[in-house]
NUDRENVEX-607101 format. One line per 8 residues: their letters; for each residue x, y, z of C-alpha. Coordinates in pm, whole numbers, plus 32768, in hexadecimal, padded with zeros to 4 digits. Layout:
N
a	X:Y:Z | ...
END
This chain:
426
xxxxxxxx	8907:82D0:79AD | 87B2:8371:798E | 879D:84E7:798E | 872B:8588:7AD2 | 85D5:8629:7AE4 | 85E3:877E:7A43 | 8485:87FC:7A79 | 83DF:885D:7BC1
xxxxxxxx	8273:87F9:7BE8 | 81C8:892D:7C71 | 80D5:8860:7D3F | 81F4:87C9:7E03 | 82AA:8906:7E66 | 8266:89BE:7FA4 | 829F:8B1B:7F24 | 8369:8C10:7FF1
xxxxxxxx	839A:8D7F:7FB2 | 84E3:8DE7:7F0F | 85F0:8E03:8016 | 851A:8D5B:811F | 85A5:8C3F:81EF | 853D:8AE9:816E | 8452:8A3D:8267 | 84D8:8914:832A
xxxxxxxx	83F8:87EF:82D7 | 84CC:86E4:8381 | 83FC:86CF:84C5 | 82B9:86AC:8400 | 834B:85A0:831C | 83DB:84E5:8446 | 8288:84DE:84F1 | 81E2:845E:83B3
xxxxxxxx	82C0:8329:83B2 | 81EA:82AE:84D6 | 80B6:82D3:83F9 | 814D:81FF:82E4 | 81C9:80F8:83D9 | 806B:80CE:8469 | 7FCD:80B9:830E | 80B9:7F9F:82B0
xxxxxxxx	808C:7EF0:83FE | 7F10:7EF6:83EF | 7F03:7E87:8282 | 7FF0:7D60:82A5 | 7F47:7CE7:83E3 | 7E32:7C6D:82FC | 7F18:7B4A:82A0 | 7EF9:7AD8:840A
xxxxxxxx	7D83:7B17:8420 | 7D36:7A33:82F9 | 7DA6:78E8:8397 | 7D21:7953:84EC | 7BC2:79A5:8472 | 7BC5:787C:8388 | 7BFA:779F:84B8 | 7AF3:7848:8591
xxxxxxxx	79E1:7844:848A | 7A4D:770C:83C8 | 7A5B:77DA:8289 | 7AB2:776D:812B | 7BDB:781A:8089 | 7AED:78EB:7FB9 | 7A30:795E:80EF | 7B74:79A7:81A7
xxxxxxxx	7BEE:7A80:8087 | 7AC6:7B67:80BF | 7BB4:7C05:81BB | 7C99:7C86:80A7 | 7B6F:7CDA:7FCB | 7ACF:7DA1:80E6 | 7C10:7E54:8146 | 7C85:7EB7:7FEA
xxxxxxxx	7B1E:7EF0:7F7A | 7B11:8011:8071 | 7C0B:80C7:7F94 | 7B19:80AB:7E6F | 79E9:8119:7F38 | 7A89:8225:8012 | 7BAC:82A8:7F40 | 7AEF:83C3:7E95
xxxxxxxx	7A25:842D:7FCA | 7B6B:8431:808D | 7C09:8515:7F8B | 7AE4:8606:7FA5 | 7AF7:8604:8120 | 7C6A:8658:8118 | 7C1C:8778:802D | 7B2C:8801:8135
xxxxxxxx	7BED:87C4:8278 | 7D54:87CC:81FC | 7E6D:86CD:8211 | 7E90:86D6:838B | 7D18:86C1:83C0 | 7D07:859B:82D2 | 7E1B:84E2:838B | 7D7A:8525:84DE
xxxxxxxx	7C2C:84A4:8460 | 7CD4:8375:83C6 | 7D80:8313:850B | 7C3C:8330:85D2 | 7B6C:8269:84D7 | 7C78:815B:84CA | 7C79:8152:8647 | 7AFF:8124:8647
xxxxxxxx	7B21:8000:8556 | 7C29:7F5F:8635 | 7B4D:7F87:8769 | 7A29:7EE3:86AF | 7AF2:7DA1:86A0 | 7AA0:7D6F:8812 | 7924:7D4A:87ED | 7955:7C92:86A3
xxxxxxxx	7A2A:7B8C:8754 | 793B:7B79:887C | 7816:7B30:8797 | 78E6:7A4F:86B5 | 7841:7AF0:8587 | 7906:7AEA:8442 | 782B:7BFC:83B5 | 7883:7CE1:84D8
xxxxxxxx	79F3:7C94:84A5 | 79D7:7CFB:8339 | 7919:7E36:839B | 7A23:7E91:849B | 7B2F:7E50:8398 | 7A82:7F34:829E | 7A76:804E:83A1 | 7BE6:8014:83F0
xxxxxxxx	7C3B:8018:827D | 7B75:815B:824C | 7C59:8201:834A | 7D8B:817D:8293 | 7D01:8204:814A | 7CE7:8360:81E5 | 7E4B:8344:8266 | 7EC1:82E5:810A
xxxxxxxx	7DFF:83F8:805B | 7E7D:8504:814A | 7FD8:8480:8195 | 8062:842B:803D | 8031:857E:7F91 | 8094:8636:80D0 | 81E6:8588:80D8 | 8210:85CF:7F65
xxxxxxxx	81CE:8741:7F95 | 82A6:8774:80CA | 83EB:87E4:802E | 8492:8811:7EDB | 83D6:8782:7DB4 | 8507:86CE:7D2A | 8522:85F0:7E5D | 83AE:85A1:7E81
xxxxxxxx	83CC:8437:7E04 | 84F5:83FD:7EEC | 843D:8489:801C | 830A:83B6:7FE1 | 83E0:8282:7F9F | 8497:82B9:80E8 | 8355:82D4:81AE | 82CF:81A4:80F2
xxxxxxxx	8401:80E8:8175 | 8372:810F:82D2 | 822B:8088:8245 | 82F0:7F54:81DC | 8385:7F3F:8339 | 821F:7F26:83B7 | 81D0:7E11:82BE | 8303:7D54:8336
xxxxxxxx	82BB:7D77:84AB | 8143:7D34:849C | 814F:7BC2:8434 | 8258:7B74:8538 | 819E:7C1F:8653 | 804C:7BA8:85DB | 80C1:7A3F:85C9 | 8145:7A52:872C
xxxxxxxx	800D:7AF5:87BE | 7EF3:7A66:86E8 | 7F5F:7924:863E | 8049:789B:8747 | 7F34:77EB:8806 | 7E5A:7799:86DA | 7E1D:7620:86DB | 7DF9:7544:85AC
xxxxxxxx	7C83:7528:8579 | 7BF4:73E8:84F2 | 7A89:741D:854F | 799D:7544:8553 | 7958:750C:86C5 | 7AC2:754B:8724 | 7AB2:76AB:8696 | 79EF:7718:87C9
xxxxxxxx	7B1E:76C8:88A1 | 7BF0:77DD:8805 | 7C34:78FC:88F3 | 7BAA:7A3A:8853 | 7C89:7B0D:8935 | 7DA1:7AAF:8848 | 7D12:7BA9:874F | 7C61:7C93:8842
xxxxxxxx	7D95:7CFC:8907 | 7E78:7D52:87DF | 7D6B:7E20:8731 | 7D0F:7ED6:8871 | 7E81:7F2D:888F | 7E8A:7F9F:8723 | 7D58:807A:875C | 7DF8:8115:888F
xxxxxxxx	7F3A:815F:87D4 | 7E77:8200:86B8 | 7DBC:82E3:87AB | 7F06:8342:8852 | 7FA2:8395:8702 | 7E77:846C:86A6 | 7E9B:852F:87EC | 800C:856B:87AD
xxxxxxxx	7FC4:85CE:8646 | 7EBB:86C6:86BA | 7FC2:8774:878F | 80C7:8774:867C | 80E3:88AB:85A5 | 80F6:882E:8440 | 8142:891F:8322 | 800F:8990:8264
xxxxxxxx	802A:8963:80EE | 7F6B:8A30:7FF0 | 7F89:89E2:7E81 | 8007:8B01:7DB1 | 7F2E:8B3D:7C82 | 7FE4:8B23:7B3A | 7FB7:8C36:7A39 | 7F48:8B31:793E
xxxxxxxx	7E70:8A68:7A30 | 7D14:8A19:79AB | 7C26:8A3C:7AD0 | 7B17:897A:7A16 | 7BE3:8839:7A14 | 7BBC:8727:7B14 | 7CCD:8633:7B78 | 7C47:851E:7A97
xxxxxxxx	7C6D:85FF:7967 | 7DE5:85C8:7972 | 7E66:84A1:78AD | 7F99:845C:7980 | 7EBE:8441:7AB7 | 7DC6:8352:7A13 | 7EE6:8279:799B | 7F7A:8297:7AF9
xxxxxxxx	7E3D:820E:7B9A | 7E5B:80DF:7AB4 | 7FCC:80C1:7B10 | 7F78:80BD:7C84 | 7E6C:7FB7:7C39 | 7F6E:7EE4:7B82 | 807E:7F13:7C8A | 7FAC:7EBB:7DBB
xxxxxxxx	7F01:7D9F:7D02 | 8049:7D07:7C8C | 80F5:7D2E:7DDC | 7FD7:7C98:7EA7 | 7F9B:7B7E:7DAC | 8105:7B0E:7DC5 | 8121:7B3E:7F3D | 7FDE:7A80:7F81
xxxxxxxx	804E:794D:7EBC | 81BF:792D:7F12 | 8178:781D:8015 | 80B7:7748:7F1B | 81BC:7785:7E0D | 82E0:771D:7EE8 | 821C:75E7:7F4D | 8215:7569:7DE4
xxxxxxxx	82E8:742D:7DB4 | 83A5:74C4:7C8E | 83F8:7601:7D50 | 8469:75B5:7EB6 | 8363:74CB:7F53 | 836D:75A0:808D | 827A:7571:81AB | 8183:768F:81E4
xxxxxxxx	8243:76FC:831E | 8396:7710:8272 | 8301:77A8:8136 | 8252:78AB:820F | 839E:790E:82A7 | 8426:794A:8149 | 8314:7A4A:8106 | 83D4:7B3A:81E9
xxxxxxxx	84DD:7B4F:80D9 | 83D8:7BD1:7FE4 | 835B:7CE8:80C8 | 84B4:7D25:815A | 8539:7D5C:7FFC | 8437:7E6D:7FCA | 84A7:7F14:810D | 8619:7F0C:80B2
xxxxxxxx	85CD:7F82:7F51 | 850A:80AC:7FD3 | 8628:8122:80AD | 870E:80FE:7F7E | 860C:81A5:7E9F | 85FF:82D8:7F7E | 8767:8315:7F11 | 8752:82A0:7DA8
xxxxxxxx	861C:8370:7D57 | 86E9:84A8:7DA2 | 87EB:8438:7CA2 | 871E:83A2:7B87 | 85E9:8401:7AC3 | 84C2:836C:7B86 | 8403:82FF:7A50 | 852C:8243:79C1
xxxxxxxx	8580:81A8:7B10 | 8415:8135:7B2C | 8427:8099:79D1 | 8571:7FEF:7A2A | 84DE:7F52:7B64 | 83A5:7EE2:7AAB | 847C:7E3E:799E | 8544:7D94:7AAF
xxxxxxxx	8401:7D0F:7B48 | 838D:7C86:79F8 | 84D8:7BD3:79BE | 84E4:7B45:7B1F | 8381:7ABA:7B10 | 83C1:7A20:79B9 | 8509:798D:7A35 | 845B:78F6:7B61
xxxxxxxx	833A:7851:7AAA | 8424:77C4:79A0 | 8517:772C:7A9E | 8512:7641:7BC6 | 85A9:761C:7D1F | 8662:7731:7DD3 | 8679:7808:7C99 | 84FE:7809:7C77
xxxxxxxx	84D8:7864:7DE8 | 85D8:797B:7E06 | 8582:7A1E:7CBB | 8418:7A3F:7D29 | 8472:7AC0:7E84 | 8557:7BC3:7DE2 | 8427:7C63:7D3F | 83EC:7D0B:7E90
xxxxxxxx	8527:7DD7:7E59 | 84A2:7E49:7D06 | 8354:7EA8:7DA3 | 83FD:7F91:7E9A | 83EB:80E4:7DEF | 82B8:80A8:7D1B | 819D:8131:7DF1 | 824A:8274:7E55
xxxxxxxx	82D0:82B8:7CF9 | 8186:8273:7C4A | 80CF:834B:7D46 | 81B4:847A:7D29 | 81BE:8467:7BAE | 8044:8448:7B9C | 7FF8:857E:7C6E | 8101:8651:7BC6
xxxxxxxx	808E:87AE:7B61 | 7F2A:877B:7BE1 | 7F30:889F:7CD8 | 7DDA:88CD:7D79 | 7D70:8777:7CF5 | 7E7D:86BD:7DBB | 7D96:864B:7ED5 | 7C8D:85D0:7DE2
xxxxxxxx	7D9C:851F:7D1C | 7E19:8475:7E59 | 7CBC:83ED:7E95 | 7CAB:8364:7D33 | 7E01:82C2:7D55 | 7D91:8217:7E92 | 7C65:818D:7DD7 | 7D67:80DD:7CFE
xxxxxxxx	7DDA:8016:7E2F | 7CA6:7F3D:7DF6 | 7D8F:7E82:7D0D | 7DFD:7DCD:7E49 | 7CA4:7D2F:7E55 | 7C65:7CEF:7CE2 | 7DB3:7C78:7C52 | 7DE9:7B69:7D5C
xxxxxxxx	7C86:7AEC:7D1E | 7CCF:7ACE:7BA9 | 7E1C:7A2E:7C00 | 7D65:7923:7CC6 | 7C74:78DE:7BA9 | 7D93:78AA:7AB4 | 7E4F:77D3:7BB0 | 7D1B:76F7:7BE4
xxxxxxxx	7CE0:76C8:7A71 | 7E3F:76C0:79DD | 7F36:7691:7AF9 | 7FF2:7774:7BE8 | 8115:77BD:7AFE | 8031:783D:79EA | 7F88:792C:7ADD | 80C9:79F5:7AFC
xxxxxxxx	8089:7A7E:79A0 | 7F9D:7B76:7A48 | 80AE:7C1F:7B1A | 818A:7C21:79E3 | 807F:7CE5:7928 | 805B:7DD0:7A52 | 81D0:7E1A:7A5A | 81DC:7E44:78E0
xxxxxxxx	80D7:7F58:78FC | 8199:8000:7A16 | 82D0:7FFB:793A | 820E:80B2:7828 | 818E:81AD:7927 | 82F0:81F7:799A | 8365:8231:7836 | 823B:82DD:7794
xxxxxxxx	80F6:82E1:7858 | 8162:83C8:7974 | 81A7:84F4:7896 | 80B1:8609:78F9 | 7FA9:8653:77F5 | 7E3E:86B5:781F | 7D30:85EB:7776 | 7BF6:8685:76E9
xx	7B01:8707:77EA | 79BE:864A:781C
END
């Protein structure tokens, strides 16, 4: 059994005066679960948008994947500006702004559908993603700070479990509302017959819900957190001067890239004759096991991260992911299928644990660090693209070497790379 955490990251503790009653953060944390659910729901709804827009605009697969590139690219473009905004307006102000920007993006789907312009769809999606970036930048460190430092990874993992609930619900609801009436299109002319209300109505509803949440959040009194300055804190250092944060950004890049690359190609993998020869519909149903495993693992992780050293638990999960992927690509049939789907369980605690380890001991630089970590989410756009290039040139099985390399790096980060140490100033 790994030793429990013995040190308390100053940046994660909400300091109270000696003898003072410890604040009750439960209501604030409970309300933030709605934030994480909506982030997961909005993100995973992209999997429904891709076939829908591909049908409307008769897109190639490369053109259709501009949706993921546009969405995750927003993290790269807006991550750092979002971190600076949160520094200025605070965590609550950042979340409020994020909800309203995301709502605007959702509302823009209405004119985009009316005009049947793919460019407008991508623009609306970028605005929507910008709002989600702000929610991530403000929400993740806020959850980490609300409460004892030792349980920060567990708290963020628990709220991330509700994010996974959103990723599980979104495809089911999106399929029923958007794809249910989507015909098989054989000609470009038939694309005009698709009812655009199928996408307008759901996104109008999403926008309305986001506005409602922002109004409720505005009325909610959330605890204000100020970072206590350490006696040894160097005020000349920026967030990127800390090695464990820089390595953490790369770990987030690797995690999101590996997770999305596997999730995006499960259907094609299970369709292979030497795996299961499943139809796209049946293979698509199996994808729920991948994302559902992440949800179950996060609820379990909320408990385990209070019992085990987070870095070692992260390394253990990453090793498990490496072994499962290698087992899958070196086997056939049901073993190849279930071993790959089980990687979702290994993914469960990775984001929250990497995030909390990366911002450890950063104090006043925490918000800036959160922005940098969200830039790393661009891995969800880049790694799958590289995955596709390898799959096209060498075969689908060989492409899984990329997620293996991603998980190998995360294993190193859990063992060594997360240890706080400042690098030389620029």
